[in-house]
N, C-alpha and C positions, 0 to 999 in steps of 0.2 A: 563724109569726105572732107578733105582739106579744101577750104574755100580760097580759090586763087583767081586772080584777075589780071588782065592787060587791057587798058582802055586808052582812048585818045581824048584830047581836049575838045574835040568837036561835039561831044555828047553833053558837055556841061551846061547847066542852067545857072541863072543868077542866084539861085538858092544854094548852089554847091560850091565847095571849096576843095580843091584837089592839089596835093603837093606835087610839083612837077618832077621831083626826083623819082617818083614811083611810076611814071607813065609807061615804062617799058619793063618793069620788074614783075616777078611773081610773088604774091604776098598771101599771108593768112589773115583773115578778116574777122571782126566782131561788129555787130550792129547794136547800138544803144539808143533806146527811145525814152525820152523824159516826158511824162505826162504834165508835170508842172510847167515846163518850158514849151511844151508842144513842139519838140524838136527831135531830130534824129541825127546821130553822128556815127560815121563808119570809122573804126579804128584799125590801123595796122600796127600791132604792138601797142605802144603807148602814144602813138601819133594819130591825130585826127586827119583823115585824108578826104572826107566828104561830109557835108552837112546839108540839112534841109529843114524847113518847117514841115509840120504834120498836123493832122487833126485826128485825135483819138476818140473813144466812145463818149457820148453824151450821157447825162443823167438817165438812169434806167437801162443803159446799154454800155456800162463802163468796160473799157478795155482792161483785162486782167493784167496785173503786174506779176513778173516772175522771170524764169529762165526758160527759153524756148530755143528752137532751131528751125530752119526752113525745111519743111517736109516735102513740099511739092511746088512746082513752078508751072504757070501757064501764061502765055502771052496775052490771051484773051479769055475772059470768063464772065459769066452772068450770074447774078444772085437769083436763087429760086425762091427767096423769101420777100424780096423788096422790088417787085415789079420788073424782074429781069434787069436790074440795074447793072450797067457795064462795070467790070472790074479788070481793066487791062493790067498787064504785067503783075499778075497776082502771085504772091509768094505765101504759101500756107504755113501757119505756125501751130495750129491745133486741128485735129480732126473734128472738133465740135464747132469750128467756124471762124476762128480768128486768123486774119491774114494782113500782110502788107499789100497795098495795091494803089494804082493811079486813080486820081479823082480830079474832076474839074472844079471841085469845091473844097478848098483847103484853107479855111479862114484863120488858122492858127489858134483855134479854141476847140474844145471837145464838140464834135458835130456828127460823128459816125454812129453806126449801130454796133460798134464793138471792134471793128477793124482799125488799122492805122492807115489813114489816107495820106498820099504823097502827091506833089505836083507832077505833071506828066513827064517833063524832060528828066527830072530826077528819078522817077520810078523806072523809066526806061534804062537809064544809066545804071541804077542799082541792080536791076534785073540782069544786066550784062556782067556785073561784077561777081555775082554769087553763084554758088552751087548748093544743092541740098546738103544739109548738115551744118551750115554756117550758124554760129550762135547768135541769138537775138535776145537782148536783155531789155525788159520793159519795167520801168520804175517810176515812182513819183518824182524824185529829184534826179539831178544829173549824176551819173556815175562815170568813172574813168578807170580803166585797168592800170594796176601798178605792179611792178616787179615783186615777186615773192620768192624768197629763198628759205626753205625749211626742210629739215631732214625727213619729215613725213611724206613729202611729195616725191613722186617717182622720177627715176633717172635711168638712162640706159646702161646699167652696170652689167647686164647679161643680155647682149643683143643677139647671141647665138640661139638657135632653136633649142627649146627645152621641152622634154616630155612632161606629161602630167605627173606630179609627184604623188605617191600613194597616200601620204598623210595630209594632203590638202583637202579640206572638206568643201568640195565644189557642190553648189546647190542647183537643183533644177531651176530653170529660168523661164522667161516669157516665150510664148509661141512666136514663130518667125514668118507666118503667112501674112501677105500684105493686107492692110486694112482696105476695105472697099471705099473708094473716094466718096465724100459727101460734099454738099454745097457749103460755101463759106458765107460770111456775113451773118452768122448766127451769134447769139450771146448766151444761150442756155447751156452752160457747162454742167449743170446738175443733171442733164439728160444724157451725158456721156456714158456709154456702156462701160461697165467695169471690165478690167483685164480678164481674158479667157483663162481657163485652168492652165497651170504651169506644165511644161513639158521638159524633157531632158535636153540639155544643151547640145547643139550640133557640133560645136568645136571645143575640144579639150586639148588639142595640140596646135602649136604654131610652127609650121615647118619652113617658113620663109621669113626674111627680114620684113618688119612691118612697113607697109606702104600706105595703109589707110589708118586714119586716126581712130581711136576708141573713145567711147564716152562712159564715164564712171559715176556712180552715186554711192556715197557713204551715208548711211542713215541708221536710225534705231530699228531694232528688230520689231516686227509686228506679229500678230497672231499667225499670219501666214508662215513666216520663217520658223516660228516655234513649232507649228504643226508639221512642217517639212522635216525639221530635226527629229521630232518624236517619231514620225513615220520611218525615217531613215534608220534610226537606232533600234526601234522595235523590230524592224525587218531583220537587222543584223543579229538581234537577240532571239530570232525565231518566232516572233509573234504574228507574222503575216498581216502587216498593217496596210497592205495595198500599195497603190501607186504613190510616189512621193510628189503629190500635187498641191499640198497645203490645204486640202479640203477634208472636212470631217465626214467622210462617207462611212457606210456600214462596216467595212473592213477595219478602218482606223478606229472607230468607236469600239468595236469588238476587241481589238488588240489592246487598247487602253484599258478597257474593263478587265481583261484577263490579267494584264500586268498589275493592276491595283489589287485584284483578288488575291494574288500571291504574296502581297505585302500589306495586309490589313492594318498592322500597327502604324505604318508610315502615313496612311491616308485617313486616319480617324478624323472625322469632322470636316473633311475636304469634300464638299458637295459639288464642286465644279468639275467638269470633264477635263478641261485643260487648265493647268495652273503652274505657277513657278515651282511649287513643290513637286509636281509630276515631272517637269522638265529636268530639275536637278536630280531626281531619283533615276530617271532614264539615263542621264549622262553618267551618273555614278555606276549604274549597272553595266554600262558599256565601257567603263574604264576611261572616260573622256574628261574627267575632272569637272571644273565649273563651266556651265554653259556661257557662251558669249552674249553680249547685249547689243551688238551692232552687226551690220552686214555691209559688204561692198559688192555692188552689182556692176557688171561690165557688158556693154553693147558695142557692136561694130556694124556700120552701115545699116542702122536701125534694127539690127537683129541681136537677140541675146547671145552672149558667149558663155559666161559662167557667173556665179556669185559665191562668195566665201565669207565666213565669219570674221569680224574684227571686234576689238574691245574698246569701249568708250569709258574713260575714267570720269568720276564725279557725275554719274548719270542724272542726278537731280538738278544739274545745271544745264540750261539749254545750250546746244551747240551753235545756234544761229544758222543763217543761210549764207553760204559762201560759194563762189564760182571761180574756177581756175581754168585757164587755157594754156596749153603747152605751145609756146611760140617757136622754139627751136631745140634740137638735140644735137649733141656731138658724141657719137659713139666712140670715137678715139679717146676722148678724155673722160667719158662717162658722165657728162654734165647735161643739164636741161634748164632751159629758161622758161619759167612759169610766170604768168600774170594772174592777179587775183582781184576780186571785188567782194564786198559784203553788201547784201541787200537787206533793207529793213523788213522785218517779218515778225510782228508782234503776235504771239500765240494767244488764243482765247483761253479762258479759265478751263473750259471743257477739254480743250486739246491738251493743255498742260496736265490736267488730272489723268487723262487717258494715257499720256506718255510717261507719267511719273516724274514730271518736271516741277520742281518747287521754286525755281528762280530762273528768270531770264534777264540777261543784261541788255541794256539799250544798244541797239545796233547802230554802228557808225560805219562809214565807208571804208576807211583804211586804218591801219595801225594794229594794235594789240588783239582785238577780237579774233582776227584770222589766226594769228600765231597761237593764241590760247586754245582755240578749237583744234587746230592741227596737233598741238602737243598732247591733247587728251585722247588721241586716236592711236591705237596700237594695231599694226597689221602684221600677221605672221610672216616670217621670213620667206617661207615657200610661196605664199601668195604674192608677196612683194616681188620676188624674182620672176614669177610668171608674168606679172603686169609690166615689170621693167622691160621684158622682152617684147611686149605688145605695143608700147607707146610709140607714137609718131607725131610730128608737128601737126597741130590742130586738135590733138586729143584734149578732152575736157574732163573735169572733176567737179561734181557738185557735192557739197556737204549740207545736209538738211536734217532737221528733227522729224519731219512729217512724212517720211516714207515715199513710196512711188507716186501717190496722188492719182486722181481720177483721169487726168489727161494723158498720163503715160500708158501706152498700150502697144498694140501691133503697129508697126511702121512708124515708130517715133524714137527719138533719143529720150533721155530722162527729162521730163517737163516738171518744173517746180512752180506752183502758184503761190505767191506770197500775199497777194491781195486780189480777191475775186471781183 
């Protein structure tokens, strides 16, 4: 949802700063938490409209850094892990237990068990400002959104309804059943269940003008996307690879084996079941040319819509982690106002090896890293036109090397963890 608010000065605490010009207007918001400063800032566009001190997770219970959104709100909640500790005005960020909430202990140094504590008056005010879906960025240093103008970003060139084009390769996406709520104030993100098997998207047509924002992720293809492609194309070639779910079940294994058996010369010495050689051969057999190395995924109201392939130039160079928010659109002129930030996200050697990255540049907040990453991404025209027709104020785009991640699942937007 687009996060909008109207509030009065009676709710303000001494820790808050609110621009009087916005007291009667409707706005799109973003929340930024700095762990180094132990502070929270609410932005409307590039302007700070509210601030507060906070307390994030202490040693052993560190609050993760990354890109989140409010998943659920409760005026009163109790922790089931820490002696039923009260957590008023709770706003959940992950299903594994990280949240924003009120506390009577906010010493402005790390003191929580992973959540972000806020003073009572400010927590109440913030609760009244937000709706589910509002972006929440948690980082070590302070970040501030900056206007970004780049041709790779989407704009409303095609606001009219568009049918699904036959040559757009839309992928199966995540299931849309709500995640059963769990208690917050946990810190064990490694225990988060992995996403359920993929299902076919529920929406492939957009028949009305967009009123709800969408959330998008551009990332490198993983084994899941490769297997979905192989299943899709082998089914088209008549090999009965089973459901396009990204899982290596018996039908998929049998279809892959049969495909390789008919081409023994191409797979001499290839002992792995799934490989780049197999992917290229299946693409060639289906007349699809070279396989893509990236994917764009789209969600709306926490539910998957579709995903499609994109191309990433210079794949040996890290993309970095970047987050964009659509502040405003003008359908008459076909223009869009985007804001962007870069988050520091140093990849481990193991992750770089797994992703085929040989070089990652130092991440800085603004400037050329965003433009360089956007310039390396090529989105097919058909996919671009479909997304152009879906965007609305409040839509977001994440660019990341590391895929969906463990926290992205049922009942979430795309969650990117940059530091656990």
